[in-house]
C-alpha positions in Angstrom: 31.4 -4.2 36.1 27.6 -5.1 36.5 28.0 -4.8 40.3 29.7 -1.4 39.9 27.0 -0.1 37.5 24.3 -1.5 39.8 25.8 0.3 42.9 26.2 3.5 40.9 22.5 3.3 39.7 21.3 2.9 43.3 23.6 5.9 44.4 22.2 8.1 41.6 18.6 7.2 42.7 19.4 8.1 46.2 21.2 11.4 45.2 18.2 12.2 43.0 15.8 11.7 46.0 18.0 13.9 48.1 18.1 16.7 45.5 14.3 16.4 45.1 13.8 16.6 48.8 16.1 19.5 49.2 14.4 21.4 46.3 11.0 20.7 47.8 12.2 22.0 51.2 13.6 25.2 49.6 10.4 25.8 47.7 8.3 25.2 50.8 10.5 27.4 52.9 10.4 30.4 50.6 7.1 30.2 48.8 4.8 33.2 49.6 2.1 30.9 50.9 4.5 29.6 53.5 5.3 33.0 54.9 5.2 32.6 58.7 4.6 35.1 61.5 7.6 36.2 63.6 8.5 34.0 66.5 10.9 33.8 69.4 13.5 31.0 68.9 15.7 31.4 71.9 15.4 33.1 75.3 17.8 33.5 78.2 18.1 35.5 81.4 21.0 37.9 81.8 22.2 40.6 84.2 21.7 44.1 82.8 24.3 46.8 83.3 22.2 48.4 86.1 22.2 45.0 88.0 18.7 44.0 87.2 17.9 40.5 85.8 16.7 41.0 82.2 15.9 38.8 79.4 17.5 38.1 75.9 15.3 36.9 73.2 16.0 36.0 69.5 13.3 37.2 67.2 13.1 35.2 63.9 11.3 37.0 61.0 10.5 35.6 57.4 13.1 35.8 54.8 10.7 35.0 52.0 13.4 34.6 49.3 16.3 33.8 51.6 17.2 32.6 55.1 15.0 34.0 57.9 16.5 37.1 59.5 17.0 37.2 63.2 17.2 40.1 65.7 18.4 40.1 69.3 16.1 41.8 71.7 16.8 42.9 75.3 14.1 43.2 77.9 14.3 44.8 81.4 13.1 43.3 84.5 9.5 44.5 83.8 9.6 42.8 80.3 9.9 46.1 78.4 12.2 46.4 75.4 15.3 48.4 76.0 17.6 47.3 73.0 17.1 45.9 69.5 19.8 44.7 67.2 20.1 44.7 63.4 18.9 41.8 61.4 21.2 38.9 60.6 20.6 35.4 59.4 23.6 34.0 61.5 23.0 35.2 65.0 23.9 32.8 67.7 23.8 33.1 71.6 26.1 31.6 74.3 25.1 32.0 77.9 27.4 29.4 79.4 29.0 32.0 81.9 27.6 35.3 80.8 25.5 35.9 77.7 27.4 36.6 74.5 25.6 37.4 71.2 27.5 36.6 67.9 26.7 37.8 64.4 28.6 35.2 62.5 27.6 36.7 59.2 29.8 39.7 60.0 32.1 37.9 62.4 31.0 40.4 65.1 30.1 40.5 68.7 27.1 42.4 69.9 27.6 44.1 73.3 25.2 46.0 75.4 25.5 49.8 75.2 23.4 51.2 78.2 23.8 54.8 77.0 21.7 54.1 73.9 19.0 52.1 75.7 15.4 53.2 74.9 12.4 52.7 77.0 10.1 50.6 74.9 6.8 48.7 75.0 6.2 45.6 77.1 7.1 42.7 74.9 4.4 39.9 74.3 4.8 36.5 75.7 6.0 33.4 74.1 2.7 31.8 73.3 1.5 31.2 69.8 -1.4 33.6 70.1 1.0 36.5 70.9 2.9 36.1 67.6 0.6 38.5 65.7 1.9 41.3 68.0 5.5 40.8 66.9 5.4 42.2 63.4 6.2 45.7 64.7 9.2 44.5 66.6 10.5 42.7 63.6 9.9 45.4 60.9 12.1 48.4 60.3 15.8 49.1 60.2 16.3 51.0 63.6 18.6 49.5 66.0 19.6 50.7 69.5 21.2 49.5 72.7 24.0 47.6 71.1 27.6 48.3 70.0 29.4 46.0 67.6 33.0 44.8 67.7 35.0 42.4 65.7 35.0 38.8 67.0 38.3 37.1 67.8 39.2 33.7 66.4 38.3 32.0 69.6 35.0 33.9 69.8 34.2 32.7 66.2 34.7 29.1 67.3 32.5 29.7 70.3 29.8 31.3 68.1 29.8 28.3 65.8 29.6 25.9 68.8 26.6 27.9 70.1 25.0 27.7 66.7 25.7 23.9 66.5 24.1 23.4 70.0 21.0 25.3 69.0 20.6 23.5 65.7 21.9 19.9 66.2 19.1 18.3 64.1 19.9 20.6 61.0 23.7 19.7 61.5 22.7 16.0 61.4 20.9 16.6 58.1 24.1 18.2 56.6 26.1 15.1 57.7 23.9 12.7 55.7 25.0 13.7 52.1 28.7 13.4 53.3 28.1 9.9 54.5 26.7 8.8 51.1 29.5 10.7 49.3 32.1 8.7 51.4 30.4 5.4 50.6 30.2 6.2 46.8 33.9 7.3 46.8 35.1 4.3 48.8 33.3 1.8 46.5 34.4 3.5 43.3 38.1 3.7 44.4 38.2 0.0 45.6 36.6 -1.4 42.4 38.6 0.9 40.2 41.9 -0.3 41.8 41.0 -4.0 41.6 40.1 -3.9 37.9 41.7 -2.8 34.7 40.5 0.7 33.6 38.2 0.5 30.6 36.1 3.2 28.9 33.0 2.0 30.7 34.7 1.9 34.0 36.1 5.4 33.3 32.5 6.7 32.7 31.4 5.0 35.9 34.1 6.8 37.8 33.1 10.1 36.2 29.5 9.5 37.1 30.6 8.7 40.7 32.4 12.0 40.9 29.4 13.8 39.5 27.2 12.1 42.2 29.6 13.2 44.9 29.5 16.8 43.6 25.7 16.7 43.7 25.8 15.5 47.3 28.1 18.3 48.4 25.7 20.8 46.8 22.8 19.1 48.7 24.7 19.5 51.9 25.3 23.3 51.1 21.6 23.7 50.4 20.9 22.2 53.8 23.3 24.7 55.3 21.3 27.6 53.6 18.1 26.1 55.1 19.6 25.9 58.6 21.1 28.5 58.2 24.5 27.4 59.3 28.0 29.0 58.7 30.4 27.7 56.1 32.6 26.2 58.9 29.7 24.1 60.1 28.9 23.0 56.7 32.4 21.9 56.0 32.7 20.2 59.4 29.4 18.3 58.8 30.5 17.3 55.2 34.0 16.2 56.5 32.3 14.2 59.4 29.9 12.6 57.1 32.6 11.4 54.6 34.6 9.9 57.6 31.6 8.1 58.8 30.8 6.8 55.3 34.4 5.6 54.8 34.2 3.9 58.2 30.8 2.2 57.4 32.3 1.0 54.1 35.4 -0.4 55.6 33.4 -2.2 58.4 31.1 -3.6 55.8 34.0 -4.9 53.7 35.7 -6.4 56.8 32.5 -8.1 57.8 32.1 -9.5 54.2 35.7 -10.9 54.3 35.1 -12.5 57.7 31.9 -14.0 56.5 33.5 -15.7 53.6 36.6 -16.9 55.5 36.6 -20.6 56.4 
């Protein structure tokens, strides 16, 4: 019982630190003092409908009280803007074969529509000193140069894969709470199954369930910070739980081998 209580205390301390860290990150991300200038997060070359080699850029704004919005911009061969998409916080790009732009928030695909292209200004470069010139590109609700269609199930998977490739570090952060949740669950189940259930042990099990719930919420907050889709959050949580269970089983096996004659 004392071992279980000690393990739960350590787990709650770790959960508390994760919750505190997540809260701090959210406050830092969305505090007015942390407002950041727009910036380009991804760039890729693509072939325009007229055969010229243009450029695709993702422009990230400042969400202030929510996830940062992103726009897709299309530049012609001279670096001038010809198309600008709507804002979305879940835009991903895949250029494995030909460039495809996904809006996973609306489960949509953004396709070029040359008939609505507009001749625009030359877009600033990617250097930090050019970022002050991006406010006009990020502001406003006007969109042109794109048509939107519904994404298929396969394209939805492709879009999630593109988002994962672009945000692997954030995905790894979402895995961590799942690992801890898996370890807490495994220890609780093993100790509960090997001992008679008492009031104190029942309370300890309830406390473990509460801790696991907190960890799930922490992972969800990491997904908001990403931002990531619900599918990637669920995948990260499931992967983390499996890793936690595997670590716990390996640790138990090593302990048994260490005590064997």
